[in-house]
LUMLOZA-553376 format. One record per residue (C-alpha): residue number from 1; residue in three letters; z, x, y. Coordinates in nm, 3 decimals, always signed. Example, Ala and Ser with C-alpha at 12.3 -4.5 7.8 and 13.67 -1.06 7.14 Angstrom:
+-----+-----+---------+---------+---------+
|   k |   r |       Z |       X |       Y |
+-----+-----+---------+---------+---------+
|   1 | Ala |  +0.780 |  +1.230 |  -0.450 |
|   2 | Ser |  +0.714 |  +1.367 |  -0.106 |
+-----+-----+---------+---------+---------+
END
This chain:
+-----+-----+---------+---------+---------+
|   k |   r |       Z |       X |       Y |
+-----+-----+---------+---------+---------+
|   1 | Unk | -10.264 |  +2.468 |  +1.290 |
|   2 | Unk |  -9.912 |  +2.310 |  +1.336 |
|   3 | Unk |  -9.730 |  +2.409 |  +1.649 |
|   4 | Unk |  -9.406 |  +2.598 |  +1.576 |
|   5 | Unk |  -9.091 |  +2.393 |  +1.615 |
|   6 | Unk |  -8.856 |  +2.483 |  +1.897 |
|   7 | Unk |  -8.536 |  +2.447 |  +1.704 |
|   8 | Unk |  -8.330 |  +2.527 |  +2.013 |
|   9 | Unk |  -8.453 |  +2.204 |  +2.172 |
|  10 | Unk |  -8.265 |  +1.996 |  +1.917 |
|  11 | Unk |  -8.078 |  +1.770 |  +1.918 |
|  12 | Unk |  -8.250 |  +1.547 |  +2.179 |
|  13 | Unk |  -8.059 |  +1.394 |  +2.470 |
|  14 | Unk |  -7.926 |  +1.116 |  +2.251 |
|  15 | Unk |  -7.790 |  +1.364 |  +1.997 |
|  16 | Unk |  -8.050 |  +1.313 |  +1.728 |
|  17 | Unk |  -8.210 |  +1.566 |  +1.493 |
|  18 | Unk |  -8.513 |  +1.351 |  +1.408 |
|  19 | Unk |  -8.367 |  +1.035 |  +1.251 |
|  20 | Unk |  -8.025 |  +1.194 |  +1.197 |
|  21 | Unk |  -7.718 |  +1.235 |  +1.419 |
|  22 | Unk |  -7.634 |  +1.014 |  +1.718 |
|  23 | Unk |  -7.308 |  +0.854 |  +1.824 |
|  24 | Unk |  -7.155 |  +0.579 |  +1.613 |
|  25 | Unk |  -6.801 |  +0.539 |  +1.755 |
|  26 | Unk |  -6.580 |  +0.279 |  +1.916 |
|  27 | Unk |  -6.660 |  +0.213 |  +2.285 |
|  28 | Unk |  -6.318 |  +0.364 |  +2.387 |
|  29 | Unk |  -6.444 |  +0.707 |  +2.272 |
|  30 | Unk |  -6.772 |  +0.710 |  +2.452 |
|  31 | Unk |  -6.626 |  +0.841 |  +2.784 |
|  32 | Unk |  -6.447 |  +1.122 |  +2.596 |
|  33 | Unk |  -6.769 |  +1.224 |  +2.417 |
|  34 | Unk |  -6.963 |  +1.210 |  +2.748 |
|  35 | Unk |  -6.699 |  +1.427 |  +2.911 |
|  36 | Unk |  -6.704 |  +1.672 |  +2.623 |
|  37 | Unk |  -7.081 |  +1.708 |  +2.639 |
|  38 | Unk |  -7.080 |  +1.758 |  +3.017 |
|  39 | Unk |  -6.803 |  +2.019 |  +3.004 |
|  40 | Unk |  -6.966 |  +2.204 |  +2.712 |
|  41 | Unk |  -7.312 |  +2.225 |  +2.876 |
|  42 | Unk |  -7.154 |  +2.375 |  +3.191 |
|  43 | Unk |  -6.940 |  +2.618 |  +2.982 |
|  44 | Unk |  -7.254 |  +2.751 |  +2.803 |
|  45 | Unk |  -7.371 |  +2.893 |  +3.139 |
|  46 | Unk |  -7.021 |  +2.982 |  +3.275 |
|  47 | Unk |  -7.004 |  +3.361 |  +3.268 |
|  48 | Unk |  -6.627 |  +3.365 |  +3.308 |
|  49 | Unk |  -6.571 |  +3.127 |  +3.014 |
|  50 | Unk |  -6.815 |  +3.316 |  +2.795 |
|  51 | Unk |  -6.654 |  +3.652 |  +2.885 |
|  52 | Unk |  -6.309 |  +3.523 |  +2.787 |
|  53 | Unk |  -6.445 |  +3.377 |  +2.463 |
|  54 | Unk |  -6.610 |  +3.714 |  +2.382 |
|  55 | Unk |  -6.294 |  +3.902 |  +2.465 |
|  56 | Unk |  -6.085 |  +3.682 |  +2.229 |
|  57 | Unk |  -6.348 |  +3.711 |  +1.956 |
|  58 | Unk |  -6.320 |  +4.093 |  +1.968 |
|  59 | Unk |  -5.945 |  +4.130 |  +2.025 |
|  60 | Unk |  -5.800 |  +3.826 |  +1.844 |
|  61 | Unk |  -6.053 |  +3.707 |  +1.582 |
|  62 | Unk |  -6.166 |  +4.057 |  +1.484 |
|  63 | Unk |  -6.539 |  +4.019 |  +1.545 |
|  64 | Unk |  -6.791 |  +4.137 |  +1.459 |
|  65 | Unk |  -6.711 |  +4.084 |  +1.090 |
|  66 | Unk |  -6.869 |  +4.333 |  +0.854 |
|  67 | Unk |  -7.185 |  +4.316 |  +0.647 |
|  68 | Unk |  -7.108 |  +4.468 |  +0.301 |
|  69 | Unk |  -7.359 |  +4.587 |  +0.042 |
|  70 | Unk |  -7.269 |  +4.473 |  -0.312 |
|  71 | Unk |  -7.415 |  +4.740 |  -0.543 |
|  72 | Unk |  -7.236 |  +4.640 |  -0.861 |
|  73 | Unk |  -7.322 |  +4.274 |  -0.816 |
|  74 | Unk |  -7.680 |  +4.375 |  -0.749 |
|  75 | Unk |  -7.689 |  +4.586 |  -1.071 |
|  76 | Unk |  -7.527 |  +4.304 |  -1.269 |
|  77 | Unk |  -7.795 |  +4.051 |  -1.182 |
|  78 | Unk |  -8.078 |  +4.304 |  -1.204 |
|  79 | Unk |  -8.285 |  +4.162 |  -0.921 |
|  80 | Unk |  -8.271 |  +4.159 |  -0.543 |
|  81 | Unk |  -8.034 |  +4.370 |  -0.338 |
|  82 | Unk |  -7.728 |  +4.169 |  -0.239 |
|  83 | Unk |  -7.540 |  +4.188 |  +0.094 |
|  84 | Unk |  -7.239 |  +3.985 |  +0.205 |
|  85 | Unk |  -7.162 |  +3.863 |  +0.556 |
|  86 | Unk |  -6.779 |  +3.892 |  +0.555 |
|  87 | Unk |  -6.634 |  +3.591 |  +0.732 |
|  88 | Unk |  -6.340 |  +3.633 |  +0.496 |
|  89 | Unk |  -6.238 |  +3.928 |  +0.720 |
|  90 | Unk |  -6.201 |  +3.712 |  +1.030 |
|  91 | Unk |  -5.846 |  +3.631 |  +1.149 |
|  92 | Unk |  -5.705 |  +3.342 |  +0.938 |
|  93 | Unk |  -5.944 |  +3.434 |  +0.655 |
|  94 | Unk |  -6.249 |  +3.215 |  +0.719 |
|  95 | Unk |  -6.530 |  +3.129 |  +0.960 |
|  96 | Unk |  -6.333 |  +2.826 |  +1.086 |
|  97 | Unk |  -6.164 |  +3.032 |  +1.361 |
|  98 | Unk |  -6.498 |  +3.071 |  +1.543 |
|  99 | Unk |  -6.529 |  +2.700 |  +1.625 |
| 100 | Unk |  -6.157 |  +2.635 |  +1.665 |
| 101 | Unk |  -6.119 |  +2.909 |  +1.923 |
| 102 | Unk |  -6.429 |  +2.794 |  +2.117 |
| 103 | Unk |  -6.323 |  +2.429 |  +2.129 |
| 104 | Unk |  -5.960 |  +2.506 |  +2.211 |
| 105 | Unk |  -6.054 |  +2.742 |  +2.492 |
| 106 | Unk |  -6.297 |  +2.480 |  +2.629 |
| 107 | Unk |  -6.018 |  +2.223 |  +2.624 |
| 108 | Unk |  -5.763 |  +2.455 |  +2.782 |
| 109 | Unk |  -5.986 |  +2.589 |  +3.058 |
| 110 | Unk |  -6.224 |  +2.299 |  +3.131 |
| 111 | Unk |  -6.064 |  +1.968 |  +3.024 |
| 112 | Unk |  -5.752 |  +1.789 |  +3.136 |
| 113 | Unk |  -5.611 |  +1.752 |  +2.787 |
| 114 | Unk |  -5.271 |  +1.868 |  +2.662 |
| 115 | Unk |  -5.289 |  +1.790 |  +2.289 |
| 116 | Unk |  -5.518 |  +1.872 |  +1.996 |
| 117 | Unk |  -5.566 |  +1.654 |  +1.691 |
| 118 | Unk |  -5.762 |  +1.788 |  +1.389 |
| 119 | Unk |  -5.837 |  +1.728 |  +1.025 |
| 120 | Unk |  -5.856 |  +1.968 |  +0.735 |
| 121 | Unk |  -5.957 |  +1.970 |  +0.370 |
| 122 | Unk |  -5.923 |  +2.319 |  +0.231 |
| 123 | Unk |  -5.677 |  +2.392 |  +0.508 |
| 124 | Unk |  -5.875 |  +2.672 |  +0.668 |
| 125 | Unk |  -5.984 |  +2.463 |  +0.970 |
| 126 | Unk |  -5.627 |  +2.340 |  +1.002 |
| 127 | Unk |  -5.494 |  +2.693 |  +0.992 |
| 128 | Unk |  -5.753 |  +2.811 |  +1.244 |
| 129 | Unk |  -5.674 |  +2.521 |  +1.476 |
| 130 | Unk |  -5.296 |  +2.574 |  +1.444 |
| 131 | Unk |  -5.357 |  +2.948 |  +1.515 |
| 132 | Unk |  -5.547 |  +2.900 |  +1.838 |
| 133 | Unk |  -5.313 |  +2.621 |  +1.947 |
| 134 | Unk |  -5.026 |  +2.869 |  +1.917 |
| 135 | Unk |  -5.225 |  +3.141 |  +2.091 |
| 136 | Unk |  -5.316 |  +2.912 |  +2.386 |
| 137 | Unk |  -4.988 |  +2.712 |  +2.399 |
| 138 | Unk |  -5.127 |  +2.369 |  +2.303 |
| 139 | Unk |  -4.951 |  +2.089 |  +2.111 |
| 140 | Unk |  -5.129 |  +2.036 |  +1.775 |
| 141 | Unk |  -5.134 |  +1.775 |  +1.500 |
| 142 | Unk |  -5.338 |  +1.822 |  +1.181 |
| 143 | Unk |  -5.408 |  +1.545 |  +0.930 |
| 144 | Unk |  -5.459 |  +1.640 |  +0.566 |
| 145 | Unk |  -5.506 |  +1.434 |  +0.250 |
| 146 | Unk |  -5.204 |  +1.462 |  +0.018 |
| 147 | Unk |  -5.431 |  +1.565 |  -0.272 |
| 148 | Unk |  -5.553 |  +1.853 |  -0.061 |
| 149 | Unk |  -5.199 |  +1.935 |  +0.050 |
| 150 | Unk |  -5.097 |  +1.967 |  -0.313 |
| 151 | Unk |  -5.377 |  +2.209 |  -0.401 |
| 152 | Unk |  -5.362 |  +2.405 |  -0.075 |
| 153 | Unk |  -4.988 |  +2.447 |  -0.030 |
| 154 | Unk |  -5.008 |  +2.797 |  +0.121 |
| 155 | Unk |  -5.219 |  +2.667 |  +0.405 |
| 156 | Unk |  -4.981 |  +2.378 |  +0.468 |
| 157 | Unk |  -4.698 |  +2.628 |  +0.505 |
| 158 | Unk |  -4.906 |  +2.849 |  +0.734 |
| 159 | Unk |  -4.983 |  +2.557 |  +0.968 |
| 160 | Unk |  -4.621 |  +2.452 |  +0.990 |
| 161 | Unk |  -4.509 |  +2.813 |  +1.048 |
| 162 | Unk |  -4.752 |  +2.822 |  +1.340 |
| 163 | Unk |  -4.578 |  +2.523 |  +1.492 |
| 164 | Unk |  -4.831 |  +2.252 |  +1.402 |
| 165 | Unk |  -4.729 |  +1.902 |  +1.289 |
| 166 | Unk |  -4.906 |  +1.854 |  +0.956 |
| 167 | Unk |  -4.930 |  +1.485 |  +0.857 |
| 168 | Unk |  -5.016 |  +1.381 |  +0.500 |
| 169 | Unk |  -5.273 |  +1.106 |  +0.443 |
| 170 | Unk |  -5.217 |  +0.870 |  +0.150 |
| 171 | Unk |  -5.515 |  +0.638 |  +0.195 |
| 172 | Unk |  -5.844 |  +0.638 |  +0.000 |
| 173 | Unk |  -5.913 |  +0.948 |  -0.208 |
| 174 | Unk |  -5.642 |  +1.134 |  -0.011 |
| 175 | Unk |  -5.891 |  +1.414 |  +0.075 |
| 176 | Unk |  -6.101 |  +1.522 |  +0.372 |
| 177 | Unk |  -6.279 |  +1.194 |  +0.443 |
| 178 | Unk |  -5.946 |  +1.015 |  +0.476 |
| 179 | Unk |  -5.797 |  +1.295 |  +0.688 |
| 180 | Unk |  -6.088 |  +1.257 |  +0.929 |
| 181 | Unk |  -6.027 |  +0.880 |  +0.944 |
| 182 | Unk |  -5.666 |  +0.929 |  +1.046 |
| 183 | Unk |  -5.753 |  +1.196 |  +1.298 |
| 184 | Unk |  -6.004 |  +0.963 |  +1.464 |
| 185 | Unk |  -5.747 |  +0.678 |  +1.472 |
| 186 | Unk |  -5.505 |  +0.912 |  +1.646 |
| 187 | Unk |  -5.780 |  +1.017 |  +1.889 |
| 188 | Unk |  -5.866 |  +0.656 |  +1.971 |
| 189 | Unk |  -5.498 |  +0.580 |  +2.038 |
| 190 | Unk |  -5.437 |  +0.889 |  +2.255 |
| 191 | Unk |  -5.781 |  +0.965 |  +2.394 |
| 192 | Unk |  -5.659 |  +1.018 |  +2.752 |
| 193 | Unk |  -5.458 |  +1.333 |  +2.678 |
| 194 | Unk |  -5.593 |  +1.438 |  +2.335 |
| 195 | Unk |  -5.900 |  +1.641 |  +2.228 |
| 196 | Unk |  -6.025 |  +1.593 |  +1.873 |
| 197 | Unk |  -6.108 |  +1.942 |  +1.742 |
| 198 | Unk |  -6.360 |  +1.853 |  +1.472 |
| 199 | Unk |  -6.403 |  +2.128 |  +1.221 |
| 200 | Unk |  -6.754 |  +2.093 |  +1.082 |
| 201 | Unk |  -7.111 |  +2.041 |  +1.200 |
| 202 | Unk |  -7.094 |  +1.662 |  +1.176 |
| 203 | Unk |  -6.940 |  +1.367 |  +1.353 |
| 204 | Unk |  -7.078 |  +1.201 |  +1.669 |
| 205 | Unk |  -7.282 |  +1.393 |  +1.926 |
| 206 | Unk |  -7.211 |  +1.644 |  +2.074 |
| 207 | Unk |  -6.990 |  +1.780 |  +1.794 |
| 208 | Unk |  -7.267 |  +1.893 |  +1.553 |
| 209 | Unk |  -7.421 |  +2.096 |  +1.838 |
| 210 | Unk |  -7.094 |  +2.243 |  +1.966 |
| 211 | Unk |  -6.979 |  +2.352 |  +1.619 |
| 212 | Unk |  -7.323 |  +2.494 |  +1.540 |
| 213 | Unk |  -7.331 |  +2.695 |  +1.863 |
| 214 | Unk |  -6.979 |  +2.836 |  +1.820 |
| 215 | Unk |  -7.048 |  +2.923 |  +1.455 |
| 216 | Unk |  -7.389 |  +3.077 |  +1.536 |
| 217 | Unk |  -7.209 |  +3.403 |  +1.623 |
| 218 | Unk |  -7.227 |  +3.464 |  +1.245 |
| 219 | Unk |  -7.604 |  +3.459 |  +1.233 |
| 220 | Unk |  -7.655 |  +3.649 |  +1.555 |
| 221 | Unk |  -7.423 |  +3.930 |  +1.434 |
| 222 | Unk |  -7.591 |  +3.930 |  +1.087 |
| 223 | Unk |  -7.942 |  +3.976 |  +1.231 |
| 224 | Unk |  -7.832 |  +4.279 |  +1.429 |
| 225 | Unk |  -7.634 |  +4.422 |  +1.136 |
| 226 | Unk |  -7.910 |  +4.378 |  +0.885 |
| 227 | Unk |  -8.159 |  +4.553 |  +1.117 |
| 228 | Unk |  -7.918 |  +4.843 |  +1.169 |
| 229 | Unk |  -7.989 |  +5.111 |  +0.904 |
| 230 | Unk |  -7.643 |  +5.266 |  +0.949 |
| 231 | Unk |  -7.470 |  +4.954 |  +0.807 |
| 232 | Unk |  -7.750 |  +4.736 |  +0.666 |
| 233 | Unk |  -8.089 |  +4.775 |  +0.493 |
| 234 | Unk |  -8.271 |  +4.824 |  +0.824 |
| 235 | Unk |  -8.453 |  +4.488 |  +0.807 |
| 236 | Unk |  -8.397 |  +4.113 |  +0.785 |
| 237 | Unk |  -8.309 |  +3.961 |  +0.444 |
| 238 | Unk |  -8.566 |  +3.772 |  +0.243 |
| 239 | Unk |  -8.312 |  +3.499 |  +0.161 |
| 240 | Unk |  -7.990 |  +3.379 |  +0.323 |
| 241 | Unk |  -7.747 |  +3.179 |  +0.101 |
| 242 | Unk |  -7.442 |  +2.977 |  +0.211 |
| 243 | Unk |  -7.225 |  +2.702 |  +0.066 |
| 244 | Unk |  -7.256 |  +2.357 |  +0.230 |
| 245 | Unk |  -6.979 |  +2.099 |  +0.261 |
| 246 | Unk |  -7.002 |  +1.950 |  +0.611 |
| 247 | Unk |  -7.217 |  +2.250 |  +0.681 |
| 248 | Unk |  -7.058 |  +2.460 |  +0.957 |
| 249 | Unk |  -7.067 |  +2.805 |  +0.792 |
| 250 | Unk |  -7.421 |  +2.744 |  +0.670 |
| 251 | Unk |  -7.560 |  +2.621 |  +0.998 |
| 252 | Unk |  -7.376 |  +2.906 |  +1.169 |
| 253 | Unk |  -7.572 |  +3.167 |  +0.979 |
| 254 | Unk |  -7.891 |  +2.962 |  +0.933 |
| 255 | Unk |  -7.955 |  +2.865 |  +1.296 |
| 256 | Unk |  -8.031 |  +3.213 |  +1.438 |
| 257 | Unk |  -8.260 |  +3.283 |  +1.142 |
| 258 | Unk |  -8.465 |  +2.962 |  +1.189 |
| 259 | Unk |  -8.729 |  +3.127 |  +1.406 |
| 260 | Unk |  -8.796 |  +3.387 |  +1.130 |
| 261 | Unk |  -9.014 |  +3.172 |  +0.909 |
| 262 | Unk |  -9.041 |  +3.431 |  +0.631 |
| 263 | Unk |  -8.661 |  +3.418 |  +0.575 |
| 264 | Unk |  -8.566 |  +3.154 |  +0.315 |
| 265 | Unk |  -8.248 |  +2.959 |  +0.388 |
| 266 | Unk |  -8.063 |  +2.811 |  +0.084 |
| 267 | Unk |  -7.756 |  +2.586 |  +0.102 |
| 268 | Unk |  -7.541 |  +2.536 |  -0.204 |
| 269 | Unk |  -7.355 |  +2.207 |  -0.247 |
| 270 | Unk |  -7.061 |  +2.121 |  -0.471 |
| 271 | Unk |  -7.188 |  +2.001 |  -0.811 |
| 272 | Unk |  -6.840 |  +1.925 |  -0.938 |
| 273 | Unk |  -6.856 |  +1.815 |  -1.302 |
| 274 | Unk |  -7.235 |  +1.782 |  -1.286 |
| 275 | Unk |  -7.471 |  +1.541 |  -1.113 |
| 276 | Unk |  -7.498 |  +1.313 |  -1.417 |
| 277 | Unk |  -7.119 |  +1.268 |  -1.422 |
| 278 | Unk |  -7.111 |  +1.115 |  -1.075 |
| 279 | Unk |  -6.815 |  +1.339 |  -0.998 |
| 280 | Unk |  -6.950 |  +1.577 |  -0.737 |
| 281 | Unk |  -7.019 |  +1.620 |  -0.364 |
| 282 | Unk |  -7.392 |  +1.698 |  -0.379 |
| 283 | Unk |  -7.547 |  +1.468 |  -0.124 |
| 284 | Unk |  -7.901 |  +1.605 |  -0.153 |
| 285 | Unk |  -7.902 |  +1.662 |  -0.530 |
| 286 | Unk |  -7.819 |  +1.305 |  -0.640 |
| 287 | Unk |  -8.109 |  +1.072 |  -0.554 |
| 288 | Unk |  -7.917 |  +0.769 |  -0.676 |
| 289 | Unk |  -7.593 |  +0.811 |  -0.474 |
| 290 | Unk |  -7.715 |  +1.032 |  -0.183 |
| 291 | Unk |  -7.875 |  +0.796 |  +0.067 |
| 292 | Unk |  -7.913 |  +0.760 |  +0.444 |
| 293 | Unk |  -7.601 |  +0.612 |  +0.598 |
| 294 | Unk |  -7.350 |  +0.633 |  +0.879 |
| 295 | Unk |  -7.010 |  +0.795 |  +0.823 |
| 296 | Unk |  -6.751 |  +0.895 |  +1.080 |
| 297 | Unk |  -6.974 |  +0.885 |  +1.381 |
| 298 | Unk |  -7.308 |  +1.021 |  +1.263 |
| 299 | Unk |  -7.617 |  +0.927 |  +1.056 |
| 300 | Unk |  -7.700 |  +1.152 |  +0.766 |
| 301 | Unk |  -7.709 |  +1.162 |  +0.387 |
| 302 | Unk |  -7.403 |  +0.994 |  +0.250 |
| 303 | Unk |  -7.284 |  +0.954 |  -0.114 |
| 304 | Unk |  -7.267 |  +0.577 |  -0.177 |
| 305 | Unk |  -7.207 |  +0.349 |  -0.473 |
| 306 | Unk |  -7.441 |  +0.063 |  -0.571 |
| 307 | Unk |  -7.282 |  -0.164 |  -0.307 |
| 308 | Unk |  -7.327 |  +0.086 |  -0.022 |
| 309 | Unk |  -6.959 |  +0.179 |  -0.014 |
| 310 | Unk |  -6.861 |  +0.545 |  +0.040 |
| 311 | Unk |  -6.840 |  +0.699 |  -0.307 |
| 312 | Unk |  -6.544 |  +0.903 |  -0.427 |
| 313 | Unk |  -6.633 |  +1.268 |  -0.439 |
| 314 | Unk |  -6.506 |  +1.562 |  -0.646 |
| 315 | Unk |  -6.511 |  +1.940 |  -0.612 |
| 316 | Unk |  -6.276 |  +2.210 |  -0.726 |
| 317 | Unk |  -6.311 |  +2.340 |  -0.369 |
| 318 | Unk |  -6.132 |  +2.118 |  -0.118 |
| 319 | Unk |  -6.360 |  +2.230 |  +0.172 |
| 320 | Unk |  -6.678 |  +2.105 |  -0.001 |
| 321 | Unk |  -6.530 |  +1.773 |  -0.116 |
| 322 | Unk |  -6.693 |  +1.545 |  +0.143 |
| 323 | Unk |  -6.927 |  +1.248 |  +0.106 |
| 324 | Unk |  -7.167 |  +1.339 |  +0.388 |
| 325 | Unk |  -7.341 |  +1.644 |  +0.534 |
| 326 | Unk |  -7.419 |  +1.755 |  +0.889 |
| 327 | Unk |  -7.724 |  +1.585 |  +1.046 |
| 328 | Unk |  -7.899 |  +1.908 |  +1.132 |
| 329 | Unk |  -7.900 |  +2.009 |  +0.763 |
| 330 | Unk |  -8.061 |  +1.674 |  +0.677 |
| 331 | Unk |  -8.328 |  +1.725 |  +0.938 |
| 332 | Unk |  -8.403 |  +2.084 |  +0.842 |
| 333 | Unk |  -8.436 |  +1.979 |  +0.479 |
| 334 | Unk |  -8.688 |  +1.712 |  +0.577 |
| 335 | Unk |  -8.888 |  +1.975 |  +0.766 |
| 336 | Unk |  -8.884 |  +2.202 |  +0.460 |
| 337 | Unk |  -8.724 |  +2.482 |  +0.660 |
| 338 | Unk |  -8.411 |  +2.489 |  +0.445 |
| 339 | Unk |  -8.359 |  +2.439 |  +0.074 |
| 340 | Unk |  -8.054 |  +2.291 |  -0.102 |
| 341 | Unk |  -7.920 |  +2.325 |  -0.452 |
| 342 | Unk |  -7.580 |  +2.292 |  -0.613 |
| 343 | Unk |  -7.332 |  +2.469 |  -0.838 |
| 344 | Unk |  -7.075 |  +2.312 |  -1.067 |
| 345 | Unk |  -6.699 |  +2.378 |  -1.072 |
| 346 | Unk |  -6.740 |  +2.603 |  -1.375 |
| 347 | Unk |  -7.017 |  +2.805 |  -1.210 |
| 348 | Unk |  -6.807 |  +2.852 |  -0.894 |
| 349 | Unk |  -6.512 |  +2.977 |  -1.102 |
| 350 | Unk |  -6.746 |  +3.224 |  -1.265 |
| 351 | Unk |  -6.862 |  +3.330 |  -0.913 |
| 352 | Unk |  -6.502 |  +3.405 |  -0.816 |
| 353 | Unk |  -6.450 |  +3.620 |  -1.123 |
| 354 | Unk |  -6.774 |  +3.811 |  -1.078 |
| 355 | Unk |  -6.717 |  +3.899 |  -0.713 |
| 356 | Unk |  -6.350 |  +3.990 |  -0.781 |
| 357 | Unk |  -6.421 |  +4.208 |  -1.083 |
| 358 | Unk |  -6.736 |  +4.378 |  -0.955 |
| 359 | Unk |  -6.679 |  +4.423 |  -0.582 |
| 360 | Unk |  -6.302 |  +4.389 |  -0.530 |
| 361 | Unk |  -6.342 |  +4.083 |  -0.308 |
| 362 | Unk |  -6.171 |  +3.753 |  -0.399 |
| 363 | Unk |  -6.378 |  +3.477 |  -0.237 |
| 364 | Unk |  -6.271 |  +3.125 |  -0.147 |
| 365 | Unk |  -6.384 |  +2.861 |  -0.400 |
| 366 | Unk |  -6.620 |  +2.731 |  -0.132 |
| 367 | Unk |  -6.789 |  +3.068 |  -0.086 |
| 368 | Unk |  -6.799 |  +3.111 |  -0.463 |
| 369 | Unk |  -7.057 |  +2.834 |  -0.487 |
| 370 | Unk |  -7.294 |  +3.056 |  -0.285 |
| 371 | Unk |  -7.204 |  +3.360 |  -0.496 |
| 372 | Unk |  -7.261 |  +3.160 |  -0.818 |
| 373 | Unk |  -7.617 |  +3.068 |  -0.714 |
| 374 | Unk |  -7.708 |  +3.433 |  -0.721 |
| 375 | Unk |  -7.717 |  +3.414 |  -1.104 |
| 376 | Unk |  -8.019 |  +3.183 |  -1.076 |
| 377 | Unk |  -8.174 |  +3.335 |  -0.760 |
| 378 | Unk |  -8.141 |  +3.715 |  -0.776 |
| 379 | Unk |  -8.328 |  +3.778 |  -1.106 |
| 380 | Unk |  -8.629 |  +3.582 |  -0.973 |
| 381 | Unk |  -8.676 |  +3.833 |  -0.687 |
| 382 | Unk |  -8.806 |  +4.190 |  -0.682 |
| 383 | Unk |  -8.565 |  +4.479 |  -0.665 |
| 384 | Unk |  -8.678 |  +4.569 |  -0.313 |
| 385 | Unk |  -8.607 |  +4.214 |  -0.183 |
| 386 | Unk |  -8.281 |  +4.134 |  -0.007 |
| 387 | Unk |  -8.034 |  +3.844 |  -0.028 |
| 388 | Unk |  -7.764 |  +3.792 |  +0.234 |
| 389 | Unk |  -7.470 |  +3.569 |  +0.127 |
| 390 | Unk |  -7.243 |  +3.419 |  +0.386 |
| 391 | Unk |  -6.897 |  +3.475 |  +0.241 |
| 392 | Unk |  -6.732 |  +3.202 |  +0.443 |
| 393 | Unk |  -6.368 |  +3.266 |  +0.344 |
| 394 | Unk |  -6.124 |  +3.457 |  +0.125 |
| 395 | Unk |  -5.957 |  +3.325 |  -0.188 |
| 396 | Unk |  -5.586 |  +3.358 |  -0.110 |
| 397 | Unk |  -5.559 |  +2.986 |  -0.052 |
| 398 | Unk |  -5.705 |  +2.908 |  -0.395 |
| 399 | Unk |  -5.484 |  +3.128 |  -0.608 |
| 400 | Unk |  -5.283 |  +2.832 |  -0.737 |
| 401 | Unk |  -5.601 |  +2.655 |  -0.855 |
| 402 | Unk |  -5.744 |  +2.977 |  -0.999 |
| 403 | Unk |  -5.427 |  +3.055 |  -1.193 |
+-----+-----+---------+---------+---------+
END
């Protein structure tokens, strides 16, 4: 009989989840990454730091976020009972605030840095970073591809209103990958006084671990809420579903559930115009383009062309429009502990309409990918089975696209 995997023991000391992860960065950044790892490991066991983080989660972020039963959506699909973990109710409207607050507080209290640099695609990480920078009194610069700036104008205005310097990126596809490139260049140039507040569960070690741990508040809350008969069904779900771009909201809800082997964990990637079209961001679903590679500091699955160059990606949702995926997701998939599928742009739009019309909740286009998968999943399950969807963000930012 196979010995159960101790998921908490990963990554290893070199930052690897099996063959994935690691540190692939210029030599000038290695001291900064070593310092970040050392400071974070100490902060995990620092009662004063954890108490302040918990206080700000409760009084500033608005945690715990609710678990909401979706009776009309359940009836519509005619299968399993559907519940929603409402990260759209967190301050700034998405799960991104969990990690941004944790990292910014870490920098403010434990590191001798005076400046934050960050990247954003959909704008939610940028808004979250700008928000905590204003709260804690930290100088902040956010890089954003000009394509994303055009389709996420409300978030650009929000960041600037919060006092953040938003810098447009014109290189490459002018989306998230290129924004990350510029943020890293800034970090390399100003590494002595600058902390790079990476927004997803990727990048060089220790970022995938740090982001996972700060986002795991989602899963820990959800377990307690689902077991509580006064607000949930009184037991754990049979399936947990989340959208996957870089993978922070998904790993945040998945990780605390990993030890419960009878709970299926399903990640939904961005299928764009369909896998056959080549215009998508589904790293696992496309066996031709999705191959092992190194991108922006970590080894994982990366969409590549025939020459091994980073492929252009497409998704109607800016936050899922990324060529790689977090290394822990790749490892968990290899182990068979998690499953991955995809939804197209059209299916995601249908997901927005369904949740809006039936439950009075307008989801972000990213979250709508997880909602859309319910059409395929829910009818295959019995009526007494339970699905929990991580609703990673609200749809205000996408109204322009939706209209």
